[in-house]
C-alpha positions as CSV (number, residue, x, y, z in Angstrom):
1,M,12.7,18.2,-8.5
2,A,15.1,21.1,-8.9
3,G,14.9,24.0,-11.3
4,P,13.3,27.4,-11.7
5,I,9.7,25.7,-12.8
6,W,9.3,24.5,-9.3
7,S,9.5,28.0,-7.6
8,Y,7.8,30.1,-10.2
9,A,4.9,30.8,-8.1
10,E,7.1,32.5,-5.6
11,T,9.6,34.2,-8.1
12,R,7.1,35.4,-10.7
13,N,7.1,39.1,-9.2
14,N,10.8,39.0,-8.7
15,M,11.9,42.1,-11.0
16,L,15.8,41.1,-11.0
17,D,16.6,37.6,-11.0
18,F,17.0,36.1,-14.4
19,D,15.7,32.9,-13.4
20,A,12.6,34.6,-11.7
21,S,10.6,34.0,-15.0
22,S,11.1,31.5,-17.8
23,K,12.2,34.3,-20.5
24,L,10.3,32.3,-23.3
25,S,8.0,34.8,-24.0
26,P,10.1,36.5,-26.8
27,Y,10.2,33.0,-28.4
28,L,6.6,32.5,-28.2
29,A,5.7,36.1,-29.4
30,N,8.2,35.6,-32.4
31,G,6.8,32.1,-33.5
32,C,10.0,30.3,-32.5
33,L,8.4,28.5,-29.7
34,S,4.6,26.8,-30.0
35,P,2.9,27.7,-26.6
36,R,1.4,24.0,-27.3
37,Q,4.9,22.4,-26.9
38,V,5.3,24.4,-23.7
39,F,2.1,23.4,-22.4
40,Q,2.9,19.6,-23.3
41,A,6.4,19.9,-21.6
42,L,4.5,21.3,-18.5
43,R,2.1,18.3,-18.6
44,R,5.0,16.0,-18.8
45,T,6.8,17.2,-15.9
46,E,3.5,17.2,-13.8
47,A,3.0,13.5,-14.6
48,S,6.7,12.3,-14.0
49,N,6.9,14.7,-10.8
50,R,3.7,16.5,-9.7
51,A,1.5,19.2,-10.3
52,S,2.2,22.3,-8.2
53,A,1.2,25.9,-7.7
54,S,4.1,26.8,-9.9
55,T,3.1,24.4,-13.0
56,Y,-0.5,25.8,-12.3
57,W,0.8,29.6,-12.6
58,F,2.8,29.1,-15.6
59,T,-0.1,27.3,-17.1
60,F,-2.7,29.9,-16.4
61,S,-0.1,32.2,-17.9
62,L,-0.1,30.8,-21.0
63,L,-3.9,30.5,-21.0
64,V,-4.0,34.0,-20.8
65,R,-2.0,34.5,-23.4
66,D,-4.7,32.5,-25.8
67,F,-7.5,34.6,-24.3
68,F,-6.0,37.9,-25.3
69,H,-5.7,36.4,-28.7
70,F,-9.4,35.4,-28.8
71,F,-10.4,38.6,-27.4
72,A,-8.4,40.5,-30.1
73,R,-10.1,38.5,-32.7
74,K,-13.7,39.0,-31.3
75,H,-13.2,42.6,-31.1
76,G,-10.9,43.2,-34.2
77,A,-9.9,47.0,-34.3
78,R,-11.8,48.2,-31.5
79,I,-8.7,47.4,-29.3
80,F,-6.9,50.2,-31.0
81,H,-9.8,52.8,-30.2
82,P,-9.5,55.8,-28.3
83,H,-12.1,54.7,-26.0
84,G,-11.8,50.8,-26.6
85,L,-15.0,49.1,-26.2
86,A,-16.5,51.8,-23.8
87,P,-19.2,53.9,-25.2
88,E,-17.4,57.3,-24.5
89,R,-13.9,58.8,-25.2
90,P,-12.4,59.4,-21.7
91,V,-10.3,62.8,-21.3
92,W,-6.9,62.6,-20.9
93,R,-5.2,65.7,-19.2
94,G,-1.4,64.5,-19.4
95,G,0.5,65.5,-22.8
96,D,4.0,65.3,-23.9
97,Q,5.6,66.7,-20.9
98,E,4.2,63.5,-18.7
99,F,4.8,61.1,-21.7
100,E,8.5,62.2,-21.9
101,L,8.9,61.9,-18.2
102,W,7.7,58.3,-18.1
103,I,9.6,56.9,-21.5
104,N,12.9,58.3,-19.9
105,G,12.4,57.3,-16.3
106,K,12.3,60.5,-14.6
107,T,8.8,60.6,-12.9
108,G,10.4,60.8,-9.6
109,Y,9.1,57.6,-8.5
110,P,11.9,54.9,-8.1
111,L,9.8,51.7,-9.1
112,V,8.6,53.5,-12.4
113,D,11.6,54.8,-13.6
114,A,13.8,51.8,-12.8
115,N,11.4,49.9,-14.9
116,M,11.4,52.1,-17.9
117,R,14.9,52.5,-18.0
118,E,15.3,48.6,-17.9
119,L,12.9,48.5,-20.8
120,R,14.8,51.2,-22.8
121,A,18.1,49.6,-22.2
122,T,17.4,45.9,-22.7
123,G,14.0,45.7,-24.7
124,W,12.6,43.7,-21.5
125,M,10.5,44.6,-18.2
126,S,9.1,42.1,-15.6
127,N,5.4,41.3,-15.0
128,R,5.0,43.2,-12.3
129,G,7.0,46.4,-13.8
130,R,4.6,46.4,-16.6
131,Q,1.4,46.5,-14.5
132,N,2.7,49.3,-12.5
133,V,4.4,51.5,-15.1
134,A,1.1,51.5,-17.1
135,S,-0.9,51.9,-14.2
136,F,1.0,55.2,-13.3
137,L,1.0,56.6,-16.8
138,I,-2.9,56.2,-17.1
139,L,-4.2,57.0,-13.8
140,D,-1.7,59.0,-12.1
141,L,-0.3,61.1,-15.2
142,Q,-3.4,60.8,-17.2
143,V,-1.7,60.4,-20.5
144,D,-3.6,58.5,-23.4
145,W,-3.1,54.6,-22.8
146,R,-2.4,54.1,-26.8
147,R,0.7,56.2,-26.4
148,G,2.1,53.5,-23.6
149,A,0.9,50.9,-26.1
150,E,2.8,52.2,-28.7
151,W,5.9,52.6,-26.9
152,F,5.9,49.2,-25.4
153,E,5.3,48.1,-29.0
154,S,8.2,49.7,-30.1
155,Q,10.7,48.6,-27.4
156,L,9.5,45.2,-26.1
157,L,11.3,42.2,-27.3
158,D,8.5,40.0,-26.7
159,Y,6.0,42.5,-28.1
160,D,3.0,40.3,-29.4
161,V,-0.1,42.5,-30.7
162,C,-2.7,40.9,-29.2
163,S,-1.3,40.6,-25.5
164,N,0.2,44.2,-25.6
165,W,-2.8,46.1,-26.9
166,C,-5.6,44.3,-25.0
167,N,-3.7,44.6,-21.5
168,W,-3.4,48.3,-22.2
169,V,-7.0,48.9,-23.1
170,M,-8.0,47.0,-20.1
171,A,-5.7,48.7,-18.0
172,A,-7.2,52.0,-19.0
173,G,-10.7,50.4,-17.9
174,L,-12.0,50.8,-21.4
175,V,-13.4,47.2,-21.9
176,G,-16.3,47.4,-19.1
177,N,-14.0,46.1,-16.4
178,R,-12.8,47.2,-13.1
179,T,-9.8,49.7,-13.1
180,N,-6.8,48.4,-11.1
181,R,-4.6,51.2,-9.8
182,F,-1.3,50.3,-8.3
183,N,0.0,52.1,-5.6
184,V,3.7,52.2,-6.9
185,V,5.3,53.3,-3.7
186,K,3.8,50.4,-1.5
187,Q,4.7,47.9,-4.4
188,S,8.1,49.0,-4.7
189,K,8.4,48.2,-0.9
190,Q,6.5,45.1,-1.2
191,Y,8.4,43.5,-4.4
192,D,11.7,45.2,-3.7
193,P,12.1,45.6,0.0
194,E,16.1,46.1,0.1
195,G,16.1,48.1,-3.0
196,A,18.3,45.6,-4.9
197,Y,16.6,46.2,-8.4
198,L,16.0,50.1,-7.8
199,R,20.1,50.5,-7.3
200,T,20.7,48.2,-10.4
201,W,18.9,50.8,-12.8
202,L,18.9,54.1,-10.7
203,P,22.6,55.1,-10.2
204,E,21.5,58.3,-8.4
205,L,19.9,56.4,-5.9
206,R,22.5,53.7,-5.1
207,H,24.0,55.0,-2.2
208,L,20.5,55.2,0.0
209,P,19.8,52.7,2.6
210,A,16.5,50.6,2.1
211,E,14.3,52.7,4.3
212,Q,15.0,55.8,1.9
213,I,15.4,54.4,-1.6
214,H,11.5,53.9,-2.2
215,E,10.4,57.5,-1.3
216,P,14.0,59.5,-1.9
217,W,11.6,62.8,-1.5
218,R,11.0,62.1,2.2
219,W,14.5,62.9,3.2
220,P,16.2,66.0,2.4
221,N,19.2,66.1,0.1
222,A,18.6,62.2,-0.1
223,G,17.9,62.0,-4.1
224,D,19.8,64.9,-5.0
225,G,20.5,64.4,-9.0
226,Y,17.3,62.5,-9.0
227,A,14.0,63.7,-10.5
228,A,11.5,65.5,-8.1
229,P,7.9,63.4,-8.0
230,S,5.7,64.1,-11.3
231,V,2.6,63.8,-9.4
232,S,2.1,64.4,-5.5
233,P,3.1,61.5,-3.2
234,E,-0.1,61.9,-1.4
235,R,-1.6,60.0,-4.2
236,F,0.0,56.7,-2.7
237,P,-1.0,56.4,0.8
238,A,0.7,53.9,3.0
239,E,-2.8,51.9,3.1
240,R,-4.1,49.8,0.9
241,G,-7.0,50.9,-1.4
242,R,-8.2,50.1,-5.0
243,V,-9.6,52.5,-7.7
244,R,-12.7,50.9,-9.3
245,H,-13.8,51.9,-12.9
246,A,-15.5,55.1,-12.8
247,P,-19.0,55.9,-14.7
248,K,-19.3,58.4,-17.5
249,G,-15.7,59.3,-17.9
250,K,-15.2,60.3,-14.4
251,R,-12.1,59.8,-12.5
252,G,-12.4,56.9,-9.7
253,G,-11.7,57.2,-6.2
254,V,-9.7,55.5,-3.8
255,E,-11.6,53.0,-1.7
256,D,-10.4,50.9,1.1
257,G,-9.6,47.1,0.3
258,R,-7.3,44.3,0.1
259,G,-4.8,45.9,-2.3
260,W,-4.4,48.1,-5.3
261,E,-3.6,45.1,-7.4
262,R,-6.5,43.4,-6.4
263,G,-7.5,40.9,-9.4
264,D,-3.6,40.7,-9.9
265,G,-3.9,36.9,-10.0
266,G,-6.3,37.2,-13.1
267,L,-5.7,38.4,-16.4
268,A,-2.4,39.8,-15.1
269,R,0.5,38.6,-17.2
270,F,0.8,41.6,-18.9
271,M,1.8,43.2,-22.1
272,G,3.5,40.4,-24.3
273,V,2.6,37.8,-21.3
274,E,6.1,37.8,-19.9
275,L,5.9,34.3,-18.3
């Protein structure tokens, strides 16, 4: 029972290796492959071998893709509205300058910048990357979430209108859900501990050792030629925490908890449902 499907549960958060995910989402998004075909193939594999955590999570990703289609059908054009399904329009303090830093991969945060440069160069980004860059744009740079959704629409090979826009409006906390804010420094250390992914897309930091590459601003001259942090690093403490949805348009506060990405195993196959 060899093959990438059997390691999917362990590799699905990998941002670098080609076989870490199936790469089927562009074919699903463009109608070249039916999700029913993929589902039936998974069931045949489970019947002839066994069900596993990997086949479970892959099937779950397909189901989430369907969920977003039904969600968009139910709510229609509201998924494109500035305030989504929320009763009040949020106030966005970030503008063109912050947005340009984000799309060009010059925010000063290696995980965000590496993913944004990969997207621009290839039209691809991992699920892990999509969650982090969306959280950073909306909750740290405080840029209107629709600008991020439109940029992904223009760049992604696997762009799917329902998955993309529903995920972005959810990331902004505008469907009545809890807002999950990601600690992009901690995520970088957790999912790219040696910095291999960062070095692939950030030539300015390739000379840095693993203990420096995730936070180059902490070492004098370590990140020469690399952008300074666009928001204060104090926003990303070493301890874990999460930000809940803030009522009445107020910004949420950091709470102690099990992780910034709480609920990550839920509706988290993000922005095109990268499988």
